[in-house]
C-alpha positions as CSV (number, residue, x, y, z in Angstrom):
1,M,53.3,-34.1,-5.0
2,G,50.4,-32.2,-3.5
3,S,47.0,-31.4,-4.9
4,Y,47.9,-27.9,-5.8
5,P,50.9,-26.5,-7.7
6,H,53.7,-24.9,-5.6
7,I,54.1,-21.2,-6.4
8,R,56.8,-18.9,-5.1
9,I,55.6,-15.4,-4.3
10,E,57.4,-12.1,-4.1
11,G,56.6,-8.4,-3.7
12,G,57.3,-5.6,-6.1
13,G,54.7,-6.3,-8.7
14,R,53.4,-3.4,-10.9
15,A,50.5,-2.6,-13.2
16,V,48.0,-4.8,-11.3
17,V,44.8,-3.4,-9.6
18,S,43.3,-5.6,-6.9
19,Q,39.4,-5.7,-6.9
20,A,39.5,-3.7,-10.2
21,G,35.9,-4.8,-10.8
22,S,34.9,-2.1,-8.3
23,V,35.1,0.3,-11.2
24,L,31.5,-0.8,-11.8
25,L,30.6,0.8,-8.4
26,V,32.7,3.9,-9.2
27,E,31.0,4.3,-12.6
28,T,27.6,3.9,-10.9
29,V,28.5,6.7,-8.5
30,R,29.4,8.9,-11.4
31,K,26.4,8.1,-13.7
32,V,23.8,8.5,-11.0
33,G,25.3,11.8,-9.7
34,L,25.8,10.4,-6.1
35,D,29.3,12.1,-5.9
36,R,27.8,15.5,-6.7
37,A,24.8,15.1,-4.4
38,I,26.8,14.0,-1.3
39,S,29.5,16.6,-2.0
40,A,26.8,19.4,-2.1
41,A,25.0,18.0,1.0
42,L,28.2,17.9,3.1
43,A,29.7,21.2,1.8
44,P,28.9,23.0,5.1
45,W,31.3,20.7,6.9
46,R,34.2,21.3,4.5
47,K,36.8,23.4,6.2
48,A,38.7,26.2,4.4
49,R,41.7,25.0,2.5
50,A,40.7,21.4,3.1
51,V,42.4,19.0,0.7
52,H,39.7,16.3,0.8
53,D,36.0,16.8,0.1
54,P,33.8,15.4,2.9
55,G,31.4,13.9,0.4
56,K,34.3,12.1,-1.3
57,I,35.5,10.8,2.0
58,V,32.1,9.3,2.9
59,L,31.8,7.7,-0.5
60,D,35.3,6.2,-0.3
61,V,34.5,4.6,3.1
62,A,31.2,3.4,1.6
63,L,33.0,1.9,-1.4
64,A,35.4,0.1,1.0
65,V,32.4,-1.3,2.9
66,A,30.8,-2.4,-0.4
67,L,34.0,-4.3,-1.2
68,G,34.0,-6.1,2.1
69,G,35.4,-3.7,4.6
70,D,34.0,-3.5,8.1
71,C,35.7,-0.5,9.7
72,P,36.8,3.0,8.6
73,A,40.4,1.9,8.4
74,D,39.6,-0.4,5.5
75,V,39.5,2.7,3.3
76,G,43.3,2.0,3.1
77,M,42.5,-0.5,0.3
78,M,41.1,2.5,-1.7
79,R,44.2,4.6,-0.9
80,A,46.4,1.9,-2.5
81,E,44.7,2.3,-5.9
82,P,44.8,6.0,-6.8
83,A,44.4,5.2,-10.5
84,V,40.9,3.9,-9.8
85,F,39.7,5.8,-6.8
86,G,41.7,9.1,-7.0
87,P,43.1,10.8,-3.9
88,V,41.9,9.1,-0.7
89,A,42.0,10.7,2.7
90,S,44.2,9.4,5.5
91,D,42.8,7.4,8.4
92,P,43.0,10.4,10.8
93,T,41.2,12.6,8.3
94,V,38.4,10.0,7.9
95,S,38.1,9.6,11.7
96,R,37.9,13.4,12.2
97,L,35.2,13.7,9.6
98,I,33.1,11.0,11.2
99,N,33.5,12.7,14.6
100,T,32.5,16.1,13.1
101,L,29.4,14.7,11.4
102,A,28.5,12.8,14.6
103,A,28.8,16.0,16.6
104,A,26.5,17.8,14.1
105,G,23.7,15.3,14.9
106,P,20.4,15.5,13.0
107,K,21.6,18.2,10.7
108,A,24.3,16.0,9.2
109,L,22.1,13.0,9.1
110,T,19.4,15.0,7.3
111,A,21.9,16.2,4.7
112,I,23.2,12.6,4.1
113,R,19.7,11.2,3.7
114,S,18.6,14.0,1.4
115,A,21.5,13.2,-0.9
116,R,20.5,9.5,-0.9
117,A,16.9,10.3,-1.6
118,E,17.8,12.7,-4.5
119,T,20.0,10.1,-6.1
120,R,17.6,7.2,-5.6
121,E,14.9,9.0,-7.6
122,R,17.4,9.5,-10.5
123,V,18.4,5.8,-10.3
124,W,14.8,4.6,-10.5
125,R,14.3,6.8,-13.6
126,L,17.4,5.5,-15.2
127,A,16.5,1.9,-14.4
128,G,13.3,2.0,-16.4
129,A,11.7,-1.4,-16.5
130,S,14.1,-2.7,-13.8
131,S,13.1,0.0,-11.2
132,P,11.2,-1.0,-8.0
133,D,8.0,0.8,-9.0
134,T,7.3,-0.8,-12.4
135,T,4.3,-2.6,-10.8
136,G,2.8,0.8,-9.8
137,Q,3.6,0.2,-6.1
138,V,6.6,0.2,-3.8
139,I,6.6,-2.3,-0.9
140,V,8.7,-1.3,2.2
141,D,9.7,-4.0,4.6
142,L,10.7,-3.2,8.2
143,D,12.7,-5.7,10.2
144,G,15.1,-5.7,13.2
145,V,18.6,-7.0,13.2
146,L,20.8,-7.9,16.2
147,V,24.4,-6.5,16.0
148,L,26.7,-8.1,18.5
149,A,29.2,-6.0,20.5
150,H,32.3,-7.4,22.1
151,S,33.2,-4.4,24.2
152,G,31.3,-1.8,26.2
153,K,30.1,0.5,23.4
154,Q,27.5,3.2,24.1
155,D,24.0,1.8,24.2
156,A,25.2,-1.8,23.9
157,T,23.0,-3.9,26.2
158,A,21.7,-7.4,26.7
159,T,19.4,-8.4,23.8
160,W,16.2,-10.5,23.8
161,K,18.3,-13.4,22.5
162,K,20.6,-13.2,25.5
163,T,23.4,-11.7,23.5
164,F,25.0,-8.3,23.9
165,G,25.0,-5.5,21.5
166,H,22.5,-3.3,19.5
167,H,19.1,-3.8,17.9
168,P,18.8,-1.6,14.8
169,L,15.5,-1.4,12.9
170,M,16.0,-1.5,9.2
171,S,13.8,-0.7,6.2
172,F,14.2,-2.1,2.7
173,V,12.4,-1.7,-0.6
174,D,11.2,-5.1,-1.8
175,H,12.1,-5.6,-5.4
176,G,14.7,-8.3,-5.5
177,S,17.7,-6.3,-4.3
178,E,19.1,-5.1,-1.0
179,E,18.2,-1.4,-1.3
180,P,17.8,0.0,2.2
181,V,15.7,3.1,2.8
182,A,16.1,3.6,6.6
183,G,18.2,2.5,9.5
184,L,17.2,3.3,13.1
185,L,20.0,2.6,15.5
186,R,18.7,1.3,18.9
187,P,20.1,-0.1,22.1
188,G,20.2,-3.9,22.4
189,N,17.3,-4.0,24.7
190,A,15.0,-2.1,22.4
191,G,11.7,-3.9,22.0
192,S,10.7,-5.8,18.8
193,N,7.2,-4.3,18.9
194,T,7.9,-0.7,20.0
195,A,5.3,1.3,18.0
196,A,7.3,4.6,18.3
197,D,10.4,3.0,16.7
198,H,8.3,1.5,13.8
199,I,6.7,4.8,13.2
200,E,10.1,6.6,13.1
201,A,11.6,4.0,10.8
202,A,8.6,4.1,8.5
203,Q,8.8,7.9,8.4
204,R,12.5,7.8,7.4
205,A,11.8,5.2,4.8
206,L,9.0,7.2,3.2
207,T,11.3,10.3,2.9
208,Q,13.7,8.1,0.8
209,L,11.0,7.4,-1.8
210,P,9.9,9.6,-4.7
211,K,7.2,12.0,-3.5
212,K,4.4,10.2,-5.2
213,Y,5.0,7.2,-3.0
214,R,5.2,8.9,0.4
215,R,1.5,8.5,1.0
216,G,-1.4,6.5,-0.5
217,R,-2.3,2.9,-1.2
218,R,0.6,2.5,-3.7
219,T,3.1,2.1,-0.8
220,P,2.3,-1.0,1.4
221,I,4.3,-1.2,4.6
222,R,5.1,-4.7,5.6
223,T,6.3,-6.0,9.0
224,D,6.4,-9.1,11.1
225,S,4.4,-9.4,14.3
226,G,6.6,-6.7,15.8
227,G,4.6,-4.1,13.8
228,G,1.2,-5.5,14.8
229,T,0.4,-2.9,17.4
230,H,-2.6,-0.7,17.6
231,E,-0.5,2.5,17.6
232,F,1.5,1.6,14.5
233,V,-1.5,0.4,12.5
234,A,-3.4,3.5,13.4
235,W,-0.5,5.7,12.3
236,L,-0.4,3.8,8.9
237,A,-4.1,4.2,8.3
238,Q,-4.4,7.8,9.6
239,R,-6.5,10.0,7.4
240,G,-4.4,11.9,4.9
241,R,-1.7,9.3,5.0
242,W,-3.7,6.3,3.7
243,L,-0.8,3.9,3.5
244,S,-1.4,0.2,2.8
245,Y,-0.1,-2.2,5.3
246,S,0.5,-5.9,5.8
247,V,1.6,-6.5,9.4
248,G,2.1,-9.8,11.2
249,M,-0.2,-10.4,14.2
250,T,0.4,-12.4,17.3
251,I,-2.0,-15.3,17.8
252,T,-3.8,-14.3,20.9
253,D,-6.3,-16.4,22.8
254,A,-9.2,-14.5,21.3
255,I,-7.8,-15.1,17.7
256,H,-7.1,-18.8,18.6
257,H,-10.7,-19.4,19.7
258,V,-12.1,-17.8,16.6
259,V,-9.8,-19.9,14.3
260,L,-11.1,-23.1,16.0
261,K,-14.6,-22.2,15.0
262,V,-13.9,-21.5,11.3
263,P,-15.8,-24.1,9.3
264,P,-13.8,-26.2,6.8
265,A,-15.6,-24.7,3.8
266,A,-14.3,-21.2,4.8
267,W,-10.6,-22.3,4.3
268,T,-9.0,-21.5,0.9
269,A,-5.9,-23.2,-0.4
270,A,-2.7,-21.1,-0.2
271,V,-0.8,-20.5,-3.4
272,E,2.8,-20.4,-4.5
273,P,4.3,-17.5,-6.5
274,G,3.6,-19.3,-9.8
275,G,-0.1,-19.6,-8.9
276,E,0.0,-23.3,-8.1
277,I,-1.5,-24.7,-4.9
278,R,0.7,-24.7,-1.8
279,N,0.5,-28.2,-0.4
280,G,-0.6,-28.4,3.2
281,A,-1.5,-24.7,3.7
282,W,-4.9,-22.9,3.9
283,V,-6.0,-19.3,4.6
284,A,-9.2,-17.8,6.0
285,E,-10.4,-14.3,6.9
286,L,-11.6,-13.7,10.4
287,T,-14.4,-11.2,11.2
288,G,-16.4,-10.1,14.1
289,N,-15.4,-9.0,17.6
290,V,-11.8,-10.1,17.1
291,L,-11.3,-6.8,15.1
292,A,-12.8,-4.6,17.8
293,G,-10.5,-1.6,18.7
294,W,-8.5,-1.7,15.4
295,P,-8.8,1.0,12.7
296,Q,-11.7,0.8,10.3
297,G,-11.0,-1.2,7.2
298,I,-8.6,-3.7,8.8
299,R,-8.8,-7.3,7.6
300,L,-7.4,-10.2,9.6
301,I,-6.2,-13.2,7.7
302,V,-4.9,-16.4,9.2
303,R,-3.0,-19.3,7.7
304,K,-2.7,-22.8,8.9
305,E,0.0,-25.0,7.6
306,R,1.7,-28.3,8.3
307,P,4.9,-27.5,10.2
308,H,8.3,-28.1,8.5
309,P,10.1,-31.3,9.6
310,G,11.7,-30.7,13.0
311,A,9.6,-27.6,13.9
312,E,7.9,-27.6,17.3
313,L,4.2,-26.8,17.6
314,R,3.1,-23.9,19.9
315,L,0.2,-23.7,22.3
316,T,-1.6,-21.4,19.9
317,D,-1.4,-24.0,17.0
318,A,-4.3,-26.3,16.3
319,D,-4.9,-29.8,15.0
320,G,-1.1,-30.3,14.4
321,L,-1.0,-27.2,12.1
322,R,1.1,-24.1,12.6
323,L,-1.1,-20.9,12.8
324,T,0.1,-17.5,11.7
325,A,-1.9,-14.3,11.1
326,F,-1.5,-10.9,9.6
327,A,-3.6,-7.7,9.2
328,T,-4.0,-5.7,6.0
329,N,-6.3,-3.0,4.7
330,T,-5.9,-4.0,1.0
331,T,-9.2,-4.8,-0.7
332,G,-10.0,-6.3,-4.1
333,D,-7.5,-9.1,-4.0
334,P,-8.1,-12.8,-3.1
335,I,-7.0,-13.6,0.4
336,A,-4.6,-16.2,-1.0
337,A,-2.9,-13.5,-3.0
338,L,-2.7,-11.2,0.0
339,E,-1.2,-14.1,2.1
340,L,1.4,-14.7,-0.6
341,R,2.3,-11.0,-0.6
342,H,2.8,-11.1,3.2
343,R,4.8,-14.3,3.0
344,H,7.2,-12.6,0.8
345,R,8.2,-10.5,3.8
346,A,10.6,-13.4,4.5
347,R,12.8,-11.9,1.8
348,A,13.7,-9.2,4.4
349,E,15.8,-11.9,6.1
350,D,17.9,-12.1,3.0
351,R,18.4,-8.4,3.2
352,I,19.4,-8.6,6.8
353,R,22.0,-11.3,5.9
354,A,23.4,-9.1,3.2
355,T,23.5,-6.1,5.6
356,R,25.5,-8.1,8.1
357,A,27.9,-9.1,5.3
358,T,28.2,-5.4,4.3
359,G,29.6,-3.5,7.3
360,L,27.0,-4.4,9.9
361,R,28.7,-7.5,11.3
362,N,29.5,-5.1,14.2
363,L,29.5,-1.4,14.9
364,P,33.2,-0.4,14.8
365,L,33.0,2.8,16.8
366,H,32.3,3.6,20.4
367,D,29.7,6.4,20.6
368,T,26.2,6.0,19.4
369,A,26.4,9.2,17.3
370,Q,29.5,7.9,15.5
371,N,27.8,4.5,14.8
372,Q,24.8,6.2,13.4
373,I,27.1,7.8,10.8
374,W,28.5,4.4,10.2
375,L,25.0,3.0,9.7
376,E,24.4,5.6,7.0
377,I,27.7,4.7,5.4
378,V,26.6,1.0,5.4
379,Q,23.4,2.1,3.7
380,F,25.4,3.9,1.0
381,A,27.3,0.7,0.4
382,L,24.2,-1.4,0.1
383,D,22.6,1.2,-2.2
384,L,25.6,0.9,-4.6
385,L,25.4,-2.9,-4.4
386,A,21.7,-2.6,-5.4
387,W,21.9,0.2,-7.9
388,T,24.9,-1.3,-9.9
389,P,23.0,-4.6,-10.7
390,M,19.8,-2.7,-11.4
391,L,21.5,-0.5,-14.0
392,A,24.2,-2.8,-15.4
393,L,23.5,-6.5,-14.9
394,T,20.9,-8.7,-16.5
395,G,19.2,-12.0,-15.8
396,E,20.5,-14.1,-12.9
397,T,23.5,-11.9,-12.3
398,R,21.1,-9.1,-11.2
399,R,20.0,-11.2,-8.2
400,W,23.5,-11.9,-7.0
401,E,24.0,-11.0,-3.3
402,P,27.0,-8.8,-2.2
403,R,29.2,-11.8,-1.3
404,R,28.8,-13.3,-4.8
405,L,29.4,-9.9,-6.5
406,R,32.6,-9.6,-4.5
407,L,33.8,-13.1,-5.4
408,R,33.0,-13.0,-9.1
409,L,33.0,-9.4,-10.3
410,F,35.3,-7.4,-8.0
411,S,38.3,-9.2,-9.3
412,A,41.9,-8.1,-10.1
413,A,43.0,-6.7,-13.5
414,Q,46.0,-5.3,-15.2
415,I,46.2,-1.5,-15.6
416,I,47.8,-0.2,-18.8
417,R,48.1,3.2,-20.4
418,T,47.2,3.5,-24.1
419,A,46.7,6.8,-26.1
420,R,47.2,8.8,-22.8
421,R,44.3,6.9,-21.2
422,L,44.2,4.3,-18.5
423,H,42.6,0.9,-19.2
424,L,41.9,-2.0,-17.0
425,R,42.5,-5.4,-18.7
426,F,40.7,-8.3,-17.0
427,A,42.0,-11.8,-17.5
428,R,40.6,-13.6,-20.6
429,H,40.2,-16.9,-18.7
430,W,38.2,-15.3,-15.8
431,P,34.6,-16.8,-16.2
432,W,32.9,-13.5,-15.5
433,T,35.1,-11.1,-17.6
434,D,32.3,-10.8,-20.1
435,V,29.8,-9.9,-17.4
436,I,32.1,-7.2,-16.1
437,T,32.8,-5.6,-19.5
438,E,29.2,-5.8,-20.7
439,A,28.0,-4.2,-17.4
440,M,30.6,-1.4,-17.8
441,A,29.3,-0.8,-21.4
442,R,25.7,-0.5,-20.1
443,L,26.8,2.0,-17.5
444,E,28.8,4.1,-20.0
445,A,25.7,4.2,-22.2
446,L,23.7,5.9,-19.5
447,P,23.3,9.7,-19.8
448,N,25.6,11.8,-17.6
449,P,24.0,13.7,-14.8
450,S,23.1,17.2,-15.7
């Protein structure tokens, strides 16, 4: 007798929908008007007498990616459930559309991004107190991600980690979800501190935000030391743009020498999110010639901290303490609070992990133009996985990452027809059935798009 019961299996089952919980994503698409926005945006690429709408095709692929797919052919899982997803295009039709959009270049990309930006503004209005801008500001994180390639795809090159593939630069809104606002596809050998790429990624990210956040101090741009370049900081602080920033800085010899001269009384204890003291960590602000050549208003803040067990010290560390630094132009807040804000940039690593788990484990197509369309589809999928919890989930469930959402909420259900309407009936014993039904009720209560 084994540990598990022996069950015989057979085909031919009926009235069962696999991953039926994805109706939450479908209802989110409908309530926020994403289907209408993308359909209108891609209308120029719909051929006469075409059966399938280009916008619907793109959304179907994005839904497949949100459910765990990692190539265009995974849209077949949608095709198998017409009662939930409606008519779904064939694999050749999907492939032709991606090629068509790739050939259209910036025009198609602009149309896709405009639809996302239009929908994002409506989502944030519907979300109310759960929206990213409830604090009066929107923090945008920029971070690179290495995507491995196992064949000779266009622009796949050796990376700085001695792997082979691509090095996209991603942007995310920091508010506890994985909502992306820009994706810049780059060759594998693209530099981590290329100012032109950071500027382009920041520009794309800003166009995804509501207009009132596209300039001004309410929109801090946050990066690791890859963004700590003169050109990028100057662009952020340019007159008329006036963006806030919090960018990591490399500990140069000049900074290191200044840090060694900081008197003990000038160091302030670092803090934790709850306001308590962070053990073994202190912060101080550096002034003087070390800021020469940087834009006016820049502040340089350094942190020293006991390294984590097993961490190796660097030559730029001092007295057995790990040194890190960042630059900001924010005034009026204690330096410990500014350091805590910058330390939260580490959440971008969580977004990168979720992005890899949502269609960016690899780039499935050969040409760069095709893979740029794929990157936009991945961002659609991540948007839906962020917007659905924002609008429909509460408490701890709102913070679930994509893998947990797939495991717990996108479960199977029985489909039945009652009073000429289709119903999905989830298993009574499934621990998260109440979460699914309550989330659906919240989405249904939202106003329909006008």
